[in-house]
C-alpha positions, 0 to 999 in steps of 0.5 A: 470465480474469483480465483479464474479471474486472479489466473487471467490476471496474472496471465495479462499481467504477465504479457507486460513482461514479454517483448511484445508486451514491452513495446505495447504497452506505452500505449496500451496505457495512454489509451486505457488511462485516458478513457479512465479519465474521460469517464470517471471509471477506475483503470489501467491494470495494477500489473501494467502500470508496474512493468512500466513505471517500476522504479517509479512507483518507489519513494522514501516518506516520512512516515509521520505524514500518513494519517489515512488508509484507504480499504480493500474495496472503494466505490465507484459510480456505484460499484465495488471496486478492488483497488489494488486491481487497478492503477488509476481509481476515481471518487471520494476514497481520498476525502473518505479514508480510515484514520491509519491509527484506528486500524487493528495493525496500529492499535495492535502496534499501540498496544504492544511497544512500550510495554515491557515483556510482550506477555505484559503487553495490551495487544498479548492480552487480547490475542489470548481472549481472542483466543480463549473465546475460540475466535482467534486472529488471523495474520499473514494466512494461519489463525493465532490460536496457541501461546506459541504463535501469539508470542512469536507474532507479539515479538516478531513486531517488538524485534522489527520496531527495535532494529527501527530504532537502532538501523531506522527503516531497512528497505526491502530485496527483491525476493524480500517479503516480510519487509515488503516497501508499505503501500501507498496512494496518490491522492487527488491533490498528491496527497499519499495514504496508505494502502493494504501494504505495510501496515504494522511496519508505518505503525511502528515507523510512527511509533518509532519517530523515524523520518524516513521508510520505504514506499510503492505507490499501488494505486493514483487517483484520477483526478491527480493524473488529469491535473499532471497532463493539463499541467505537462502538455505528456501522455497519461504515463510520461505524466505519471512519472513527472508527478512521481519524482515531484512528489519524490523531490517534495519528501527528499526537501 
């Protein structure tokens, strides 16, 4: 069933990039967003939001301000919701998000950086212990089930960290999956949280004490959107663009 939903979602999201879809997209976004705000429900597919807002979703920010991360699944009005499927998400996810420093990626990067040779690090030892116990860590679609893959995994992130120290954060190109933007969610008061993408890069940027990285907003809180609509008097899509511009300006200060 999940495979079928993914195929339907791909077809639906592809519609918004067709000529008829681009013409309909603003009206559909506004109608769906208004229902989200009025009925306190998750909605507006991310594909629709991305097709309309694209570059507006991207912003530079100080990685040290990110303290929380939103889980892959949350509860909205008693229903389990995957935020990645929606762009407007109500509920208390921004007040019950988990500390980013306690995520597996952040813990692993903390145990890897500053430990000399990667094979002497806490992270390397933990990964090899898991492998020897028959429970290898899974990352990027493959299991870290050999000394070679564990060493490569650790060295890759040490190299990224060293590059950050020398060159700062490198924004991703359009086809660059390894360095894709860090995923973000916007809470009800405009606070940024981490979401899904770029766990390791965000953790490394924080450890490198970088002041600027690049992120992409994956979804926003319904209350934030409602407040924007009230303040600006604009339709939902235009109100989001205004709100994102304000966030970008705040993070440029």
